[in-house]
C-alpha positions, 0 to 999 in steps of 0.5 A: 411288438408285432412281427410278420414271420415268413418261412422262406427259401432265401431272402434279401434286402437291398438299399440304394442298389446295395444288398445289405442283408441276405439269407440263403436257403431255408430260414425266416424273413421277419418284419418287426413293428414297434409300438409305444409300450414296447420294452427291451423285455418284450424285444427279448421275448420276441427274439426267444419266440422267433428262435424257437417257433416251430414253423420250418419244414418238418415242424422244426425251429431255427434253433433246431436247424440253425436256420438264419433269419432276416430281420427288417424293421417295418413301422407300417405293421402298426398302421390303421386303415379302418377309417377313411382311405389313408392309414394312420401311424399313431400306434407306431413308435417313433424312430428314436424309440423303435430303432433300439428295440429292433436292434435289441431283438437282433442282439438277443437272437445273436446271443441265442446263437442265431445267424441274423441278417438285417435291413437298414432302419429307416431306409427305402428298402427292397425286400425279395424273398421266396415264401416257402409254403406259402407260410406266414404267421403274425407273432405278437408279444 
């Protein structure tokens, strides 16, 4: 699994004009990609990492400050544009494989005590955020 994690001062995701997920104040906006070999165990590992990674202000984690997370599925994280002009998506897991694993990340975060908002899997989403820093890291498990 691969996640692009941004420290934010608020973020939201809109689908067809409706806000489906929003966090206010300091937190993390997390774009999650799933590949073919990913498992529920990897989803749990990613959730633990997201909850405990110390990238908030003052080198704190979401678990330290009870900061919220906005988790959004994004299959394009496994796009490959090294050859030609059009990316391939061969490494991205198909929806029936990826959706339950993204849901597992969210469920595990909530089990850890996190407040988690989400996008809508497979939808045409509009993501807005204020990147604080800017601070962006890639997490792979």
